[in-house]
C-alpha positions in Angstrom: 116.4 92.7 82.7 117.8 96.1 83.6 116.3 99.0 81.7 112.7 97.6 81.8 109.8 98.7 83.9 106.3 97.6 85.0 102.9 99.0 85.6 100.4 97.2 87.8 96.7 98.2 87.5 95.0 97.3 90.7 91.3 98.3 90.6 89.5 97.8 93.8 87.2 94.8 93.2 83.8 95.6 94.8 83.0 91.9 94.9 85.5 91.5 97.7 83.2 93.5 100.0 86.3 94.9 101.7 87.5 98.3 102.8 91.0 97.0 102.0 92.3 97.5 98.5 92.2 94.2 96.6 96.0 94.4 95.9 96.6 94.5 99.6 94.5 91.4 100.4 96.8 88.5 101.5 97.8 85.2 100.1 99.7 83.2 102.8 99.9 86.3 105.0 101.5 88.4 102.2 99.7 91.1 100.3 99.2 90.1 96.7 100.9 93.2 95.4 104.2 92.1 97.0 104.0 88.6 95.5 104.1 90.5 92.2 106.8 93.0 93.1 109.0 90.2 94.5 108.7 88.2 91.2 109.5 91.4 89.3 112.5 92.0 91.7 113.8 88.5 91.0 113.8 89.5 87.3 115.7 92.8 88.3 112.6 94.9 87.5 112.3 97.4 90.4 111.1 100.4 88.4 107.3 99.9 89.1 104.2 102.1 88.8 101.1 101.1 90.7 97.8 102.4 89.5 94.9 102.0 91.9 91.5 103.6 92.3 91.6 103.2 96.1 93.1 106.1 98.0 94.1 104.0 101.0 96.4 105.4 103.7 97.4 101.9 104.6 98.3 101.1 101.0 100.2 104.4 100.6 102.3 103.7 103.7 102.9 100.1 102.7 104.0 100.9 99.2 106.2 103.7 100.6 107.8 101.4 103.1 108.7 98.8 100.5 110.5 101.5 98.4 109.9 99.5 95.2 107.3 101.7 93.7 107.5 104.9 91.7 104.5 106.9 90.8 103.7 109.2 87.9 105.0 112.7 88.2 101.6 114.0 89.2 101.8 111.8 92.3 98.3 110.6 91.7 98.5 106.8 91.3 95.0 106.3 92.6 92.9 106.9 89.5 92.8 103.6 87.6 93.3 104.9 84.0 95.9 104.1 81.4 96.1 107.9 80.7 97.6 108.4 84.2 100.7 106.5 83.2 101.8 109.0 80.6 104.3 110.8 82.8 105.7 107.6 84.1 106.3 106.2 80.5 107.5 109.5 79.0 110.9 109.2 80.7 111.3 105.5 79.7 111.0 105.7 75.9 113.7 103.2 75.1 112.4 100.5 77.4 109.9 97.8 77.4 107.1 97.9 80.0 105.3 94.9 81.5 101.6 95.8 82.2 99.6 93.6 84.6 95.9 94.2 84.8 95.5 93.1 88.4 97.5 91.5 91.2 98.4 88.0 89.9 100.3 86.6 92.8 101.6 83.5 91.0 103.3 85.3 88.1 106.9 84.1 88.3 110.4 84.9 87.1 110.4 82.3 84.3 107.2 83.7 82.8 108.4 87.3 83.0 111.9 86.6 81.5 110.8 84.2 78.8 107.9 86.4 77.7 110.3 89.4 77.4 112.6 87.2 75.4 109.8 86.4 73.0 108.8 90.1 72.8 112.3 91.2 72.0 113.3 88.4 69.6 110.0 88.7 67.7 110.3 92.5 67.5 106.7 92.8 68.7 105.2 96.2 69.5 103.1 94.3 72.1 103.3 90.7 73.3 100.2 89.3 75.1 101.0 86.8 77.9 98.1 84.4 78.0 97.1 81.4 80.1 98.4 77.9 79.2 96.1 75.6 77.3 96.3 73.3 80.4 94.2 75.8 82.2 92.8 75.4 85.7 89.1 74.7 86.1 87.8 78.1 87.2 84.1 77.2 87.2 82.4 78.6 90.3 85.6 79.0 92.4 85.9 82.8 92.1 89.1 82.8 90.0 89.7 84.8 86.8 92.6 84.6 84.4 94.1 88.0 83.7 96.4 88.7 80.8 99.8 90.4 81.1 101.4 92.5 78.3 104.8 93.6 77.2 104.7 96.9 75.4 107.4 98.7 73.5 107.2 102.0 75.4 108.0 104.2 72.4 105.2 102.7 70.3 102.8 102.8 73.3 103.4 106.5 73.7 102.4 107.0 70.1 98.9 105.6 70.9 98.3 108.0 73.8 96.5 110.5 71.5 93.8 107.9 71.3 93.6 107.2 75.0 91.3 108.7 77.5 90.3 108.1 81.1 87.9 105.3 80.0 90.4 103.4 77.9 91.0 99.8 78.9 94.0 97.6 78.0 91.8 95.7 75.6 91.0 98.9 73.8 94.7 99.6 73.3 95.3 96.2 71.8 92.5 97.1 69.3 94.3 100.4 68.5 97.5 98.5 67.9 95.8 96.0 65.6 94.1 98.7 63.6 97.3 100.7 63.4 99.3 97.9 61.8 101.4 97.4 65.0 102.9 93.9 65.4 101.0 92.0 68.1 102.4 88.7 69.3 101.6 86.1 72.0 103.4 84.1 74.7 101.7 81.2 76.5 102.6 80.9 80.2 104.1 77.6 81.1 102.3 77.3 84.4 98.5 77.2 84.6 98.3 79.3 87.7 100.7 82.1 86.5 98.0 84.6 85.6 95.3 83.7 88.2 93.6 86.5 90.1 90.8 86.5 92.6 87.4 87.8 91.6 85.9 87.5 95.1 86.6 86.1 98.6 85.9 82.6 97.3 88.6 83.1 94.7 91.0 84.6 97.3 90.5 81.4 99.4 91.3 79.3 96.4 94.5 81.3 95.7 95.5 80.7 99.3 94.8 77.0 99.0 96.9 76.8 95.8 99.8 78.6 97.5 99.4 76.6 100.7 99.7 73.3 98.9 102.7 74.5 96.8 104.5 75.5 100.0 103.8 72.3 101.8 104.9 70.2 98.9 108.1 72.2 98.7 109.0 71.5 102.3 108.0 67.8 102.2 110.2 67.3 99.2 113.1 68.9 101.1 112.7 66.4 104.0 110.1 67.9 106.3 107.6 65.4 107.7 103.9 66.2 107.7 101.9 63.1 108.6 98.7 65.0 108.0 98.5 68.4 106.3 95.1 69.4 107.8 95.2 73.0 108.9 98.9 73.5 108.3 99.8 76.9 106.8 103.4 77.9 106.1 104.2 81.3 104.6 106.6 81.8 101.8 110.2 82.2 102.9 110.0 80.0 106.0 113.1 77.8 106.4 112.6 74.4 107.9 115.3 71.8 108.4 115.1 68.2 107.3 113.5 65.5 109.6 111.4 68.1 111.4 107.8 67.1 111.9 105.0 69.6 111.4 101.7 68.5 113.0 98.1 69.6 112.1 96.7 73.1 112.7 100.2 74.6 112.8 100.5 78.1 111.3 104.0 79.4 110.5 104.0 83.0 109.5 106.6 85.4 108.2 110.4 85.2 108.9 110.6 81.9 110.6 113.6 79.5 110.7 113.2 76.1 112.2 116.1 73.6 112.6 116.2 69.9 112.1 114.6 67.1 114.1 112.1 69.5 115.7 108.4 68.7 116.3 106.1 71.7 115.8 102.4 71.4 116.7 99.8 70.5 116.9 98.0 73.8 117.2 101.1 76.0 117.1 101.4 79.6 115.8 104.9 80.9 115.1 105.9 84.3 113.7 109.3 85.9 113.3 111.2 83.3 115.3 114.3 81.3 115.0 114.1 77.8 116.5 117.2 75.6 116.8 117.5 71.8 116.3 115.6 69.2 118.4 113.1 71.6 119.9 109.4 70.9 120.4 106.4 73.2 120.3 103.0 72.0 121.3 99.8 74.1 121.4 102.1 77.2 121.6 102.1 80.8 120.3 105.5 82.4 119.8 106.4 85.7 118.2 109.6 87.8 117.6 111.8 85.5 119.7 114.8 83.2 119.5 114.6 79.6 120.8 117.7 77.4 121.4 118.2 73.7 120.7 116.5 70.9 122.6 113.9 73.3 124.1 110.5 71.9 125.0 107.6 74.4 124.9 104.0 73.8 125.8 101.4 72.7 125.8 99.5 76.0 126.1 102.5 78.3 126.4 102.9 81.8 125.0 106.3 83.2 124.0 105.9 86.9 123.5 108.2 89.3 121.7 111.8 89.9 122.5 112.4 86.6 124.4 115.6 84.7 124.1 115.4 81.1 125.2 118.7 79.2 125.4 119.4 75.4 125.0 117.7 72.6 127.0 115.1 74.9 128.6 111.8 73.4 129.7 108.7 75.7 129.3 105.6 73.9 130.4 101.9 74.3 130.3 100.3 77.7 130.8 103.6 79.6 130.9 103.9 83.1 129.5 107.3 84.7 128.8 107.8 88.3 127.6 110.9 90.3 126.8 113.1 87.9 128.9 116.4 86.0 128.6 116.2 82.4 129.9 119.6 80.7 130.1 120.3 77.0 129.4 118.8 74.2 131.5 116.3 76.4 133.3 112.9 74.9 134.1 109.7 76.9 133.9 107.2 74.1 134.2 103.7 75.4 134.8 101.4 78.4 135.5 104.0 81.1 135.3 104.4 84.7 134.1 108.0 85.7 133.4 108.2 89.2 132.0 111.2 91.6 131.7 113.4 89.1 133.4 117.0 87.7 133.1 117.0 84.0 134.2 120.2 82.2 134.8 121.3 78.7 134.1 119.5 75.8 135.9 117.0 78.1 137.6 113.8 76.2 138.7 110.5 78.0 138.9 107.8 76.5 141.1 104.1 76.5 140.0 102.3 79.8 140.1 105.2 82.2 140.4 105.2 85.7 138.9 107.7 88.3 138.1 105.8 91.5 139.0 107.3 93.9 136.4 104.8 96.7 136.1 103.9 99.3 138.6 101.1 100.7 136.5 103.4 103.5 135.3 106.9 102.0 134.9 108.3 98.5 134.0 111.3 97.1 135.7 113.5 94.0 135.3 114.1 91.1 137.5 117.4 89.2 137.7 117.6 85.6 138.8 121.1 84.2 138.9 122.3 80.7 138.1 120.9 77.8 140.2 118.2 79.7 142.0 115.1 78.0 143.1 111.8 79.9 143.1 109.2 78.3 145.3 105.6 77.9 144.3 103.3 80.9 144.3 106.1 83.4 144.7 105.9 87.1 143.6 109.2 88.8 142.6 108.6 92.5 142.8 110.9 94.2 140.2 113.4 95.7 140.3 114.9 92.8 142.4 117.8 90.4 142.2 117.9 86.8 143.4 121.4 85.6 144.0 123.2 82.4 142.8 121.9 79.2 144.2 119.4 81.2 146.4 116.1 79.7 147.5 112.7 81.5 147.7 110.2 79.9 150.0 106.8 79.0 148.6 104.3 81.8 148.9 106.8 84.6 149.4 106.6 88.1 148.0 110.2 89.3 147.5 110.9 93.0 147.4 114.6 93.1 148.3 117.8 91.5 147.0 118.3 87.9 148.0 122.0 87.1 148.6 123.8 84.0 147.1 122.9 80.7 148.7 120.4 82.3 151.0 116.8 81.3 151.8 114.3 84.1 151.6 110.9 83.8 153.4 108.5 86.6 153.0 105.1 85.6 154.3 103.1 86.0 157.5 103.2 83.4 160.3 100.1 81.1 160.0 97.3 82.1 162.4 94.5 79.7 163.5 91.1 81.0 164.6 89.2 78.0 166.0 85.4 77.8 165.3 85.6 80.7 162.9 83.5 79.0 160.3 80.8 78.0 162.7 80.5 81.6 164.0 80.8 83.5 160.7 79.0 81.1 158.5 80.8 82.3 155.3 79.2 79.7 153.0 75.8 79.8 151.6 
């Protein structure tokens, strides 16, 4: 496929009622434009021109970041006209160009490569890729079938003297027919290949089609889903066999989950690696690594840059941020552990906090192997708790605790008799 290029026309669809360009709207958490460019990339087509009528800073930055796009020499890709592609095509006279009239997220490598083969073998000047006769029922679901076109660049450039800013692709096909150019057809094998969304209802339908495809792919590879209600898995997620995904689980970008895990219900996971035999219940986790046989939740929050090792127990209402938690540690309930290095077999009592932020600076806490943190303790960073040390419940620790020591940092209990009778503090 080397030596071929593509042009994507991405008019902003007013029916979307969005300030976001239509090609940047998402299907399974991925902008539609990148579904298309990924499919092109699989076919080794990375020479791409995007033509849009929406001058969006976010779109500009996103396209620039991907480094898959090239614009015309005028650097004005945001005027949706075929005439704007002249400079792009002029330096590619010996190539074929695939022209897509809108983001069609389900266009695939087989359709791209087979249609190009038909275009070349039939010696067509233009080959129109059209929907399969086994078409999806689009009535009242906000979907439209767009066509795609392979053009011989050299013959297309010869038509540019009849092209102006209002020329549509359909007009060019008419020019080809009237000029005696050879027009051929290729019928896409898959009924969804050329689907695009006309409005938000259609976008929802695209998401549902993609969602069901992804779930079926994982189930066929050995992932168990007793009920698929509310389960959304983004493309590219890797899930091991014999793992169970429970309802209302959302697995976003760049997630790898091992075998024999149980994820959900009500879990949200993004950019994480989870090893075998781990469980996540009612948990949100982002940008972190989770070891094997780790139990998380319910109602836990694993924030970015956390590294949880094997056999760790993270219980209900526990929040961990930018922390290393070594194997066999127990963080059972109502905890905040932030900017902390936790050793092996450390046990946190209920209600403990690592106080990592002064309001101006953040510091780390180090808790060595085997330490026991009593209930309702505050560890004021920077501070170190030694190996096998004990923190008495209710303590506020501001200084280093030596190995195998007991630290008590609380006032002696004082009793004031009859205080309630005299002060009457209650209504």
